[in-house]
N, C-alpha and C positions, 0 to 999 in steps of 0.2 A: 653390614647390610641386614643380617638377621635381626640384630638388635633394633635397628631403625624400623624394620617392618613390624616387629613385635610391639614396639611402642605405638605405631599407628593403628595396628589392629586393636590394641588395648583402648586407645583413644576413641576409636569408632564404636566399640562395644559399650564403652562408658557413656558416650553420647546417646546411643540407642536406649540404654538402660534409664538414663535421666529423662528422656522423652516418654518412655513407657511408665515411669513412676508418676508423671503428671499428665495423664491422657487428656483430660478436659482442656487444660491450658495449651497443650501441644496441638490438639486438633483444632481448637479455636483459632490459634495463630495461623495455622496452615490454611484454614478456610478463609480467613480475612485476607491474607496475602493473595490467595488464589482468586477471590472475587475481584480484588483491585487489579490484579495482573490481567484478568480476562478482558478488562476494558480496553487497554491499548492493543491487545491481541485482536479484539473484534474490529477496532478501527483499522488496524493493519490489514485485516482480511478485506475490509471495504476498499482500502487503497489498492491492495493487490488485485482485486477483482475489477475495479474501475479503470486502472491504468491502461490495460490493453485496449479497452473500448475508447478511451479518450485519445490515446495515441493514434488509433486508426482514423479518428476524425481530424485531429489537429496536425498530424504529420503526413497525411495523404490528402491534402485539400484538392478540390477540383475547381478550376476557374473556367468559366464559359465566356467567350467573346462573341457578341452579336454584331454582325457587320451592318453597315449602312445599306439602304436599298439600292444605291447606285453601284455597289461593289459586286462584281461578278464572282462566280465560283472559281474561275481561274485565278483571280486576284486573291481570293480567300486562301486557296491552296498555296499560292506564292508566299503569303504572309505566314502561314503555318510552317512552311519550310524555313523561312527566315528566323522565326522564333526558335525552332528546333536547333538551328545552327548556333544562334547567339546564346541560348540558355540551355546548353546540353546537360550541364550538371544539375540544373533545377527541374527540368522536365523529364518525367518518367515515360509518359505516353501522350500522344497528341492525335486527335481525330478531327476531321473536317466533315461537317454535316451540311449538306445542301438544303435549300429551302424545300425542295421537292421531297427529300428523305424525311424531313421533319413533318411535312404535311401528310405523307403516307403513314407515318407512325401515329399521328393523331387520328387519322381516319380509321385506323385499325381499332381504335377505342370506340365502343358504342356510345359513350357519353358525348364524344366530340363529332362523330360522323355526321349526324343530321345538321348540326350547326355549321360545319365547314362546307357542306354541300350548297348552302344558300349564298356563299361568298362568291363574288364575281371573279376574284383573283386570289392568288396565294399571298397572304399578308405576312408570312414568316420570312425572316432573313436567313442568309447563310450564317453558319456559326462554327466556331473552333472550340472544341472541348479539350482542355489541357489538364492532365493529371500530373501533379507535381511529385517530385521524388520524396522519399522518406526523410531526407535531410532538411526539407523545407519546413520551418516552423510557421506558426500562424502569423507572426509579425512579418516574417520574410514574404509569406504568400500575399499578405496585404500590400506590401511594397511592390511586388511584381504585378499584382492586379491593377494597382494605380498606374504603374508605368505603361502597361499594355493598353489601358483605357485611354491614354493620351494619343494613341495612334489615330491618324486622320481617317483610317478606314473603319474604325471601330465605333459603333453607335452606343453600345452599352456593355458593361462588364458585370457578370453575376458571380459573386463569391460571398457566401454566408459565413463570415468569420465570427459573428457574435455568439452563435451557439457553441463553437469550438472554444472561444474564450471563457464562456460560462462554465463549460465542462472543466477547463483547466483551472478556473477559479475554485470550483468545487473540490477538485483533487488537491489543490494547494491548501485549502481549508482543512481537509482531513489530514494532510501531512503535518500541518502545524498543530492540529488537535492531538495527533499521535505523539508528537514531541512533548507537548504539555503533559499529556497523560503519563508518558514514560517517566518524566521528571517527578510527577506526583507518586508514581509507583515506587521509584527509587527511595523517595523520602519515607514512604510508609513502610517499606521493607526495612530500612535502617532503623526507624523508630521502634517497630514491632520486635525485631530481633534484639535490638539494644536493651529494651525493657525485659524481654524474656531472659536473656543471658544475665542481666543485672539481678533478677530474682533468683535465678539458678545459682549465681555466685554467692548471694547472701545465704541461701538455704544450705549450700555446700561449703560454707566457710570453715566449719570444723574439719571437714575432709581435706580441704585445701591446706589448712594450717598443719595438719598431721603430715601430709605429703611433703610439705616444705621442711618439716623437722627431720624427716628421714632422708633428706638430700635431693628431693625432686627439683628439677630445674623449672624456671618459669615457662619454658616452652612445653615441658611435659604437663604442667598444670593447665595451661591455656589450650592445649591441643584438643581435648574433648569438646570444649566450647566451640572451637572452630568447626569441628565435624557436626556439632549440633546445629549451627547456623547453616552449614551446607546441606544437611539432610532436610531441614525445614524448607530451604529454598527449592530443593529438588522436588519434594512432595507437593509444595504449593504450585510450582511450575507445571507439573504433570496434571494436577487437578484443574488448573486454569485452562489448559488446552482442552480438557474434557468439557468444561463449562462453556468454552468458546464454541466448540463443535455443537453443543446443544443449542446455544443461542443462534448460531448460523442456520441450523436446521429449522428453527422456528421462524426466522426472518425469511428464509428461502421459500417457505410455504406461502407467505404473503406476497413475496416478490414474484412467484410463479404466476399468480393470478393476474398481477399487473402486467408482466412481460407478455403473457399470452394475449392480453387484450390489444397489444400493439404488434402482435405477430412476431415477436422477438423471443429469443431464449437467453436468459441471463440468470446467474446465480452467484452467490457469494461463496468464496472458497478460502480455505486456510492459506496463510503465507507458505512459501516453500519450506520443505523439511529442514534444510540447512539453516533457515532463518529461525525456526523453532528451536533447533539445537543451540544456536548461539544465544537465544533468549534464556534458555534454561541455564546455560553455563554462566551467563552474565548475572542472573539472579542469584545463583549459588555463590559466585565470587563476592557480590555485594553483601549477601547475608553473612558470609564467612568473615569479611572485613569488619562488618558491624559487630559481630560476636567478639572478635579479637579486641576491638576498640572498647567494648563494654566491659569485658573481663579484665582488661588492663586497668580500666578506670576504677572498677569496683571490687577488685580483689586485693587491694593494698591494705591488708590488716595483719 
């Protein structure tokens, strides 16, 4: 156990020494990987921030049923009870609004009060406002709204699903963009670490040859390069998180002005901490494997 630990400590120190001996190359590689990695992190932050807002629209839709003029409030209440019983799993909450309640609500608004006073009668219908459960997707809500609209007592159904679909489409676009960027980052990490280790292996060829002559195993020779890749991936990942935080703060300054103009509060946030840790580990693993691949290919001399 002590020998194994001593070998790994030696490999770690050797990797740090090799990075220290080529500071310009090491720092450049770290910055390049960090900048590239910050792109999917930024898109991931957008997806993380948009998802709750989109889910609140698409998974909690409200369907409004407007009754025909010939339908009384008693018949409206009876229909609401029937819907509640038949669609228990789909309906989270249901309200019946009489035409008088709707008229009183509009009269409470200064914009509508004068206009409604000149009307000879109440033109508003009775209505049923149905809040669907969280399990109801946009497509399912559309099918429910279409089915309820066929009822003989219903004059019109109001359900704006286009906006929800647009939001879902935007989220899907960012998710696909995140996957594409992640694949690009993996390719760039592999190429960057591969070339870095290739140059290191060629520069250290005499040292590697001497180590082999004195009985060093291939694992002993390659282990420092593995740590070199892992350290590069770790530093680049941490730097990319810092760059992402800086980018989000700049974007949030612009978003704040826009959201306040709509009376809403919205800001972009980093993905969960566990997600960031998994990203760092994944980058370190990819960088290490790329380093091992490169040193295996270019240290055969």
